[in-house]
C-alpha positions in Angstrom: 132.7 73.3 115.0 133.7 73.6 111.4 130.7 74.6 109.3 132.3 75.4 105.9 135.5 75.0 103.9 136.3 76.6 100.6 139.2 76.7 98.2 140.1 78.5 95.0 142.9 78.5 92.6 143.3 81.3 90.0 145.6 81.7 87.1 146.6 85.3 87.4 146.2 86.0 83.7 142.5 85.5 84.3 142.3 88.9 86.0 143.9 91.0 83.3 145.4 94.2 84.7 142.9 96.3 82.6 140.2 95.1 85.0 142.3 96.2 88.0 142.1 99.9 87.4 140.0 102.2 89.7 138.0 103.4 86.7 136.8 99.9 85.8 133.3 98.9 87.0 134.5 95.3 87.8 137.2 96.8 90.0 134.8 99.0 91.9 132.2 96.2 92.4 134.8 93.7 93.5 137.1 95.5 95.9 136.2 97.7 98.9 137.8 101.1 99.3 140.2 99.7 101.9 141.2 96.8 99.6 141.7 99.3 96.7 143.9 101.6 98.9 146.0 98.7 100.2 146.3 97.1 96.7 147.6 100.2 94.9 150.3 100.6 97.6 151.3 97.0 97.4 154.7 96.1 95.8 152.9 94.2 93.0 149.3 95.3 92.9 148.3 92.7 90.3 149.3 89.8 92.7 147.6 91.6 95.6 144.3 91.9 93.7 144.4 88.4 92.3 145.0 86.9 95.8 142.1 88.9 97.2 139.8 87.7 94.5 140.8 84.1 95.1 140.2 84.7 98.8 136.7 86.1 98.1 135.9 82.9 96.0 137.1 80.6 98.8 135.1 82.5 101.4 132.0 82.4 99.3 132.4 78.7 98.7 132.8 78.1 102.5 129.6 80.0 103.2 127.8 77.4 101.0 125.0 79.7 100.0 123.0 80.4 96.8 124.9 82.2 94.1 122.2 84.9 93.9 122.8 85.9 97.5 126.1 87.6 96.5 125.1 91.0 95.1 128.7 92.2 94.6 132.1 90.7 95.4 132.9 93.7 97.7 130.5 92.1 100.2 133.5 89.9 101.0 136.5 92.0 102.1 139.9 90.5 102.4 142.5 92.6 104.2 145.9 92.0 105.9 146.7 92.3 109.6 149.9 94.0 110.7 151.9 90.8 110.4 150.6 90.2 106.8 148.1 87.5 107.7 144.8 87.8 105.8 141.5 88.4 107.6 138.0 88.7 106.3 135.2 91.1 107.0 131.7 90.4 105.6 129.2 93.0 104.5 125.6 93.0 103.2 124.0 89.7 102.3 127.2 87.8 103.1 127.3 89.1 106.6 123.6 88.1 107.0 124.3 84.6 105.7 127.2 84.2 108.2 125.2 85.4 111.1 122.3 83.0 110.2 124.8 80.1 110.2 126.3 81.2 113.5 129.7 81.6 112.0 132.1 83.1 114.6 135.5 82.6 113.0 136.7 82.8 109.4 140.2 81.6 108.8 141.8 82.3 105.4 145.1 81.4 103.9 146.4 82.9 100.7 149.5 81.9 98.7 150.9 82.4 95.2 153.6 81.0 93.0 154.5 82.3 89.5 151.3 82.3 87.6 148.8 81.0 90.2 147.2 82.2 93.5 145.6 79.8 95.9 143.1 80.5 98.7 141.8 78.2 101.4 139.1 79.1 103.9 137.7 77.4 107.0 134.6 78.7 108.9 133.6 77.7 112.4 130.9 78.4 115.0 
């Protein structure tokens, strides 16, 4: 049964590349170590990190919880499987919220075109 949906669209200029450097506090609080490693190896790191941020927003919206439950964006981790499809791992409070709601599956789609990235998330029990 579907228990949540979320979507996000992000103009990539919103996440200026200065915020996407390992020394930046925003970067460290937003992306997990695994996301950081994968992103810097990506062909276009800026697109990679923007897509992950939009994915995190869509997942958070699908969880349909209080904004103060999210302590840091890296509680939502968006990675890629071997075939390139995105998948989600939750940590901390976000994992607790998902468990309390009985969420068993998180499906996420990410896309981009020129200046925008788009994310769509569906959660089910």
